[in-house]
C-alpha positions as CSV (number, residue, x, y, z in Angstrom):
1,M,13.6,3.2,-18.2
2,M,16.9,4.9,-17.3
3,E,15.7,8.1,-19.1
4,E,12.6,8.1,-16.9
5,I,14.8,7.9,-13.8
6,Q,17.1,10.7,-15.0
7,E,14.1,12.9,-15.5
8,L,12.6,11.9,-12.1
9,D,11.3,14.8,-10.0
10,V,13.5,14.3,-6.9
11,E,11.6,16.9,-4.9
12,L,8.4,15.0,-5.6
13,L,10.0,11.7,-4.6
14,I,11.1,13.3,-1.3
15,S,7.6,14.6,-0.7
16,L,6.0,11.3,-1.4
17,V,8.4,9.5,1.0
18,K,7.8,12.2,3.7
19,D,4.0,11.6,3.5
20,R,4.6,7.9,4.2
21,P,6.5,7.7,7.6
22,V,6.5,3.9,7.3
23,L,9.4,4.5,4.7
24,W,11.6,6.5,7.0
25,D,10.4,6.8,10.6
26,K,12.4,4.2,12.5
27,S,10.3,4.7,15.7
28,L,7.3,3.1,14.0
29,D,6.6,-0.6,14.3
30,E,5.4,-0.6,10.7
31,Y,8.8,0.5,9.6
32,K,10.1,-3.0,10.3
33,S,7.2,-4.6,8.3
34,R,8.4,-5.5,4.8
35,A,4.8,-5.8,3.6
36,E,3.9,-2.3,4.9
37,T,7.0,-0.7,3.4
38,T,6.6,-2.5,0.0
39,A,3.0,-1.4,-0.2
40,A,4.0,2.2,0.4
41,W,6.7,2.0,-2.2
42,R,4.1,0.7,-4.6
43,E,2.0,3.8,-4.0
44,V,5.0,6.0,-4.7
45,C,5.7,4.2,-7.9
46,N,2.1,4.5,-9.1
47,I,2.3,8.3,-8.5
48,L,5.7,8.8,-10.2
49,N,4.8,6.6,-13.1
50,E,1.2,6.7,-14.4
51,D,1.7,3.6,-16.5
52,F,3.2,1.6,-13.6
53,E,0.1,-0.7,-13.2
54,Y,0.3,-1.6,-16.9
55,L,3.9,-2.7,-16.7
56,S,4.9,-6.4,-16.7
57,D,5.8,-7.8,-13.3
58,E,9.5,-7.8,-14.2
59,A,9.3,-4.1,-15.3
60,K,7.5,-3.2,-12.1
61,I,10.2,-4.7,-10.0
62,K,13.0,-3.0,-12.1
63,Y,11.3,0.3,-11.8
64,G,10.7,-0.1,-8.1
65,K,14.3,-0.9,-7.5
66,L,15.5,2.2,-9.4
67,I,13.2,4.4,-7.4
68,T,14.3,3.0,-4.0
69,T,17.9,3.2,-5.1
70,K,17.4,6.8,-6.0
71,W,15.9,7.6,-2.6
72,T,18.7,5.8,-0.9
73,N,21.3,7.8,-2.7
74,V,19.5,11.1,-1.9
75,R,19.1,10.1,1.8
76,D,22.8,9.0,2.1
77,C,24.0,12.3,0.5
78,Y,21.9,14.2,3.0
79,Q,23.3,12.2,6.0
80,K,26.9,12.8,4.7
81,Y,26.1,16.5,4.5
82,L,24.8,16.6,8.1
83,K,27.9,14.7,9.3
84,K,30.2,17.2,7.6
85,L,28.2,20.1,9.0
86,Q,28.5,18.6,12.5
87,E,32.2,18.2,12.1
88,K,32.5,21.9,11.0
89,K,30.7,23.0,14.1
90,K,32.8,20.9,16.4
91,T,36.1,22.3,14.9
92,G,34.7,25.8,14.8
93,S,35.9,26.2,11.3
94,K,34.1,28.6,9.0
95,A,31.6,27.1,6.6
96,K,32.1,29.6,3.8
97,S,33.5,26.9,1.4
98,F,31.0,24.3,2.6
99,K,28.3,24.0,0.1
100,K,24.7,23.4,1.3
101,Y,23.2,20.2,0.1
102,V,20.7,21.0,-2.6
103,Y,17.8,19.0,-0.9
104,S,18.7,19.8,2.7
105,D,15.6,21.7,3.4
106,Q,13.3,19.1,1.9
107,M,15.0,16.3,3.7
108,S,15.0,18.0,7.2
109,F,12.1,15.7,8.3
110,L,14.7,12.9,8.7
111,Q,16.2,14.9,11.6
112,K,13.7,13.0,13.8
113,N,15.7,9.8,13.3
114,N,19.0,11.6,14.2
115,I,17.4,12.9,17.4
116,R,16.2,9.4,18.3
117,K,19.7,8.0,17.4
118,E,21.2,10.2,20.2
119,M,18.6,8.9,22.7
120,V,18.6,5.1,22.1
121,P,21.5,2.6,22.9
122,S,24.2,2.2,20.3
123,V,23.5,-1.5,19.9
124,E,19.9,-0.8,18.9
125,V,21.0,1.9,16.5
126,N,23.4,-0.5,14.8
127,R,20.7,-3.1,14.4
128,E,18.4,-0.5,12.9
129,E,21.1,0.5,10.4
130,L,21.5,-3.1,9.3
131,D,17.7,-3.4,8.9
132,D,17.7,-0.1,7.0
133,S,20.2,-1.4,4.4
134,E,17.6,-4.0,3.5
135,H,14.6,-1.7,3.6
136,G,12.4,-1.5,0.5
137,I,12.5,-3.9,-2.5
138,N,16.3,-4.1,-3.2
139,T,16.7,-7.5,-1.7
140,P,15.4,-10.9,-2.8
141,E,13.0,-10.9,0.1
142,G,11.8,-7.4,-0.8
143,I,11.3,-8.4,-4.4
144,E,9.4,-11.5,-3.4
145,T,7.1,-9.4,-1.2
146,F,6.6,-6.9,-4.0
147,V,5.6,-9.6,-6.4
148,L,3.4,-11.3,-3.8
149,L,1.5,-8.0,-3.2
150,H,1.1,-7.6,-6.9
151,V,-0.4,-11.1,-7.2
152,Q,-2.7,-10.5,-4.2
153,H,-3.9,-7.2,-5.8
154,K,-4.8,-9.1,-9.0
155,V,-6.6,-11.8,-7.0
156,K,-8.6,-9.3,-5.1
157,R,-9.7,-7.6,-8.3
158,K,-10.6,-11.0,-9.8
159,K,-12.6,-11.9,-6.7
160,L,-14.4,-8.6,-6.7
161,R,-15.4,-9.1,-10.4
162,S,-16.6,-12.7,-9.6
163,C,-18.6,-11.5,-6.6
164,R,-20.3,-8.8,-8.7
165,S,-21.1,-11.3,-11.4
166,Y,-22.5,-13.7,-8.8
167,K,-24.7,-11.0,-7.3
168,S,-25.9,-10.0,-10.7
169,Q,-26.9,-13.6,-11.5
170,K,-28.6,-14.0,-8.1
171,I,-30.7,-10.9,-8.7
172,S,-31.6,-12.1,-12.1
173,I,-32.7,-15.5,-10.8
174,S,-34.7,-13.8,-8.0
175,I,-36.5,-11.6,-10.5
176,S,-37.2,-14.4,-12.9
177,S,-38.6,-16.6,-10.1
178,K,-41.1,-14.0,-8.9
179,P,-44.0,-15.1,-11.2
180,F,-43.5,-18.7,-10.0
181,L,-43.5,-17.7,-6.3
182,Q,-46.6,-15.6,-6.8
183,K,-48.5,-18.5,-8.5
184,F,-47.4,-20.8,-5.7
185,I,-48.7,-18.5,-3.0
186,E,-52.0,-18.1,-4.9
187,N,-52.5,-21.9,-5.1
188,E,-51.7,-22.4,-1.5
189,T,-54.2,-19.7,-0.5
190,L,-57.0,-21.3,-2.6
191,Q,-56.2,-24.7,-1.1
192,L,-56.4,-23.3,2.5
193,Q,-59.7,-21.5,1.6
194,A,-61.2,-24.8,0.2
195,E,-60.2,-26.7,3.3
196,A,-61.8,-24.0,5.5
197,I,-65.1,-24.2,3.6
198,K,-65.2,-28.0,3.9
199,S,-64.5,-27.7,7.6
200,T,-67.3,-25.2,8.1
201,Q,-69.8,-27.3,6.1
202,S,-69.1,-30.4,8.2
203,M,-69.6,-28.4,11.4
204,C,-73.0,-27.1,10.2
205,K,-74.2,-30.7,9.4
206,S,-73.3,-31.9,12.8
């Protein structure tokens, strides 16, 4: 498992997170939804690991935690880089010895959060930072949600299979009952015809 994480394509991970704003855009209501974010991380894990769905529940949780931890490290390094860059600009010192963060270009989409941070009250920002530390599946609550979504996914698949089986049986019963229904209709028709003849004969006699 650790070898897989070491060989992880970080640029792909960043791209997958970028394509799912619920994992990083703090202006979205869905960002605060643990179910929404956990489902998004599940999608990311499925893309990064083709065998993810075949792992045990325990292995899924472990892999998910490693992926979210990796993202958190990359994001924090980028934020530290931006902070140092800002300090350099304020002091007016030359940035010749200041090395550019390797993923700074790929992570630039997070600047939206920094712009918003300058516009909203500091109290709200602090609250968001606390929520952000618990974002994903690194907490007991997140793990519980991750497992719950996995169970729900299994139940849905089972219900779908049961529904298909029921429809198949229903069609089979319907097909097998056609001869019986046809015979029933024929009998009813003959009986109605006989009653009509009797009624006509009685009218003629009178």
